[in-house]
N, C-alpha and C positions, 0 to 999 in steps of 0.2 A: 508856179514853177513845177516842172516835173524833173526829178533828179534820178539818175541811175548811179547806185553805189556798187563798186566792184571790190569784193573782199575775199581774199584767199588765205588759207592757213588753218590752224587748229582753232578750237573754240575761243581761246583767249585772244586770237588774232581777229576773229570774225565778230565776236559779241560787241565790242565797242562800236562797230559800224552799224550794227542793228540798233544800238542805243541812239546813235546819231540819226539814223533813218527814222526812228520813232519820234525824235525831237522835231525833225523836219515835217513829219506827218501831222503832229500836234500843232504845228505852226501853219497848217493849211496847205502844205505841198503834197504832191503825189510822189511816192517813192518806190523805186524798183531796186531789188538787190540781186546782183549776180554773184553767186557763192557756191561752194561745194555742196553736194546733195546731203551731206551729214547734217546740215543746218537748216533744212527745209522747214521743219516744225518750229525751230527757234525764230525764224524770220516771219513765218505766216501767223504765228500766234500773237504777234504784235501788230498785225494788220498791214504788213508790208508785202509787196508783190515779189514772189521768189522766181528767179531764173537760174536754171541748173548750169553751173560752170563745168560740171563733169569731173569724174575721178574722186572717189572717196578718199579724203585725207587720212582717215584712220587706216584704211587698207594700205595706202602708200607708206605710212609710218611703220606699220607692221612688217612690210617688206624690207624696211631699212633698219630694223631694230638693232642690229649689230653695230652699224655706224652711229646711230643716235646715242646708244649707251656709251660708245667709245669717246664721243665728244669731239671728234676731229671734223671741224666745220668744212675745211677745204675738201676733205675726202667725201663728205656728205654732198657738197655741191657738185663734185666731179661725177657722182653716180646718178645725178638727177636728169641728165640729158634725155634719155628715152621717155621718162615720165613727163618731162617738160613738153616734148613733142606732142604727146597725147592731150595734155591738159590745155595747152595754148590753142590747139586746133579747135577743140570743142568750145573753149571759153570764147574765142572770137566769133564762132558761128552763133552761139547762144547770145553773145553780147550784142550782135546786130539787132536781134529781136528786143533785147532789154533796153537798148538805146532808142528804139523807135518812138518818136514823139517827145523825147527828153530834150531839155535845153541846157543840161549841165551834167557832167560826169564827175563823181567823187571817187578817187581811187586810193585804196591802201597800197602799201609798197608791193605786196604780193601780186596785185592786179594792175600795177602801174603800166607795164609795157603793153598789156592788152588794151588798157584804157587809151593810151596814146595812139595806138593803131586805129581803134574805133573812132576816136576823136577826129583823126585825119580823114577817115572814110566818110563819116556822116556830118562833119562840120560842127561838132559840139565841143565847147571848151572843157578842159579837164582841170580839176583842183586836186593836186596830190594831198593826201591826208595820211600822215605818218603817226605811228604809235611810239616812236622814239626818234631822236634827231638823226636825220640822214642828209642834211645839207652841210657841206664842209665848214669847219671852224678851226681856228688855231688854238682854242681854249682847252680842248680835251680830245683824246683819241676817238676814233670811230667806235660806235657801239659794237660792231662786228669784229673788232680787232682781236687777235688771238689772246692778248692779255690786256684787259681794260685798266690794269693797275700800272701800266707803263708810264713813266714820267718822261715825256718826249718834249723836245723843243717845239715852238709854235709851228714852224714850217713842216715838221714831221707829223704833228697832229693833223694838219690840213691834208697832207699827203695820204695819211691813213684813211681818211674819208673817201678820197678819190679811189684808193685801192678797193675799199669796200663796195663802192658803186660799181666798179668794173667786175668784181667777183660776181655780183648779182647779174649784171648785164651779160657777161660772157656765158653764164650758165644758160640763159634763155635766148641768146642772140640767134642761134640757128633756128629754133622753133618759132621765134617772133618773125624773122624774115621769111620763113616758109609760109606762115599764115598770111602775112602781108601780100606775098606774091600769089599764092594759090587761092586764097579765099576772098581777100579784100581787093586785090588788083591795085595795090598802091606801092609806092617806092619803099625799098628797104632802108633801114636806118644805117648810118655809117658805122664803121668798126667800133668807135669809141662810145656809141650809144647816145641816149637823149639827155643825160644829166647836165652837161655843160650848157646846152641851149635852154633848159628849164631855168637855170640860174641867170643866164644872160638876159632872158626875157622878163625877169623879175616877176615870175608867175606867182599868184597867190598860193601859199602852202599852209596847210593846217597841221599842227602838232598836238595830238590828243593826249597830253600828259601835263602834270603840274609843274609850273615854274618853281615851286618850292622843293621839288625833287631834282629837277635839272634846270638850273638858272639859265635864262636866255643869253646866248653868247652876244657879246658887244659887237662882233663883226658880222652879224646877220642884218639883212635889210628889213625895211618896214613891211615887206610883202609876206614875211614869215610870221605866223601867229601861233604862239603857244597858248592854247585856250584853257587848259585844265583837262582832266580825264573825262572820258565819255562812259559813264556807268549805266548799265541796264538794270533797272529795278524789276523785281518780280511782279507778276500780275497781281491785282488787288485781292483776288480770292485765293492766293497761294497760302497754304498752311503747312507747317513742318510735320513730318511723321510723328505720331503720338509716342512711339517707342523712343525716338530721338529726344523729344521734349522731356520724357521721363528720365532718360539717362542724364541729361544736362542738369536736371533738378536734383539728382541723387547724390551730388558731391560738388567739390570745387570746380571752377572752370577748367576744362581739359585743354589739351593741345589739339590742333588740326594737323594732320599729316596727309599729304597727297602730292602726287607728281603729275597731275593733269593728263596731258596727251602723250607723255613720255612712256614709251613701251619698254618692257624689261624681258629679256630672254628667260630669266628664271624668277618669276614673280614670287614663288614660295620662299626662295632664299631672301629676297628683299623683305618680305613680310616677317620672316624670322628675325632678320637684323633689326627691323623697326621694333618688334615686340621685345626683344632683348634690351634694346636701348631704353625703351619706356620703363621696363622693369628696373633697370639699373638707376634711372633717374627718379623713379617713384611717381611718375605722372600718369594721369588718365589721358585718353586720347579718343578723338573722332578720326577715323582713318577712311580716306576715299580710295576706292579701288582704281578708278580712272581707266585709261587705256592700258595701263601697266598690268591691270588685272591681278593685283595682290590678293592671294588666296590662302591665308593661314588656315591650317586644318582646324585649330581650335582657338577661339578668342577668350581671353580672360574677361572677367566682369568689368574690368577697368577700361576696356576698349570697345568701341561701337563702330561698326563698318557701315558706310553710306555709299550711295551712288551719287548722281549729280544733284547738287543743291545750290541755291543762290548764296554766293559768298557774302553778299551784302547783309544777309540775315545771320549767317553762321559765324563769320569771323569776329564780329564784336563780342560774341559770347565765349571766345576762346582766350586762354591765358597767353598763347603764342601760336604762330602758324609756321609749319615746317613744309617747304615746298621747293619746286624745281627752278623757280626764278622766271617763269613765263611772264610776259608783260601783263596779262590780265590778272593773274593770281597775285603778282607783286603789287599791282595797283590796288586791288581789293584789300590786301593785307595792310598796306600803308593807310588807306582810308579808314579802316577799322580802328587804327590807333593802338595796335598791339605789336610786340616785337616779332621779328621773323628770323627763322633759321633757314638759309637758302642753300640748296644742294644743286648747283647748276650742271646741266648736261652740255649744251652747245649753243651756238648762235648768239642772241642777245642776252641769254640768261646769265653768263658770267658778268656782264656789264651791270645788270640789275642787282646781282648778288653783291658786287663790290660797292655799288651805290648805297645799298641798305646798310652795309657795315660802315661805310664812310660817314653816313649821316648819324651813326650811333644808335640806330633802331634795330640792330641785330648783331649777333656775334660774327666772327670771321667765317666766311662761307666755306663749305666743304665740297669741292668738285665731286660729282657722282662717282667717278672712278677711284676716288680716294676715301670713300665712305666706309667707316668701320663702326662697330657698336660703341666703342669707347669715345670716338670723336663725336658721334651723334649725341650720346648721353651727356657729354661735357658741354656741347653747344646748347642743348635743351636746358641744362641747369643754369647756364649763363643767361639765357633768354628769360627764364621765369624768376630768377633770383635778383637780377639787377634792377634796383629801383630807379637808377638814372636812365637805364635803357627804356624802361616802361614809361617814364615821364617824357622822354624825348619822342617816343612813338605816339603817345597820347597827344602831345602838342602838334606833331606833324599831321596826325589824323584829323584834328580839328581844323587846321588850315585847309586841308584838301576838301573836307566836307563843306566848307564855306565857299568853295568855288562853284561856278556854274559853267563847266566846260561845254556842255551841249548847247546851252543857251547862247554862249559866245560864238560857237562854231556855226550855229544856225543863222545868227545875225550876219556873220561874215559871208556865208554862202548866199544869203539874200542880197547883200551888197554886190557880190560878183554877178549874180543873175540880173540885177537891175542895169548893169553896164553892157549886157549882151545886146547887139543890134536886133531890132524887131524881126528882121528877115530870118534870123536863126533861132528865134524863140517860139 
């Protein structure tokens, strides 16, 4: 089988699909990945074929830093129209080359509309592969709901998922239909988009998260598979920086603090807030600069600043992790079995923050716009001092580590491929 994976978004959104692609490759399949140029090296170092989706995600995020930090997801979506036009046009053009010779397309949510258009053009089936639930259910509100803590009646829960689907589709509808018309020469999708037909057709859908974190809804059909997380392990010859290893050995386990791809307009102020909270809580820390570019003028000896490092190696060595609630970072923290302090910005992050607290593996989340020194210090103290929280986190981490999400997903994709008529394979 030759599979084309379409993955858009930040590193936490893309890396699980690289892990899935690596699993497919190790099972003997040929894998191509259509993704933003930011992740060319991440993809090729694992032996996968890279195709440029176009548009640096980091550059786009920096251009929207005010909206991202404010956390208004509706406002963020409303400003993405022009960027969507550019991204979809190049993604479709590059996608034609990426799909040449493939007999299966695997699409993350960010690349789903492009995948469906390419599927229609080249006659290759699509398997949607989500990192969080995106199929309607009456059991809980949509991940992208403004407040994931809402206690809604079953009908309203289901409606919230429909609304989330339409928020995504209407943001990209004009760009998608333009690409369909001008580049692919195929019919435009209807006003309400593709989601209803995806569910009506009972299409195979993969969900790359743990059922121990989000139980499988009873009103989902058998075509939706919650496989477990798709974790990317570091290459066999990876070694941590000697200075970091020395810092870890010089005292008790520190905290990890990092906001991933979230940009900050005033990184020095964020760094100062973090350092003051650490001082107040009396904790050591490993701090990741990330795209936010935290740049404290002077670091105390109790703080070590890093760039990009494998979370699978780092997080199990931490006393707790403090992060923005991105899907990838959240998954890595849960797998490590340590408590998490989540400071969500927007999108799916409030959902993961609420879930972490609801499972008892982290204190109450602090939305980024409400972050203060005292609140952060108090949350850190709670995370490192609660034996019950540490016990629950350790138990959940063990359950997640015992899953084989990649293996299960590869098995399902192989089954889908085997049902494709020979004329299209």
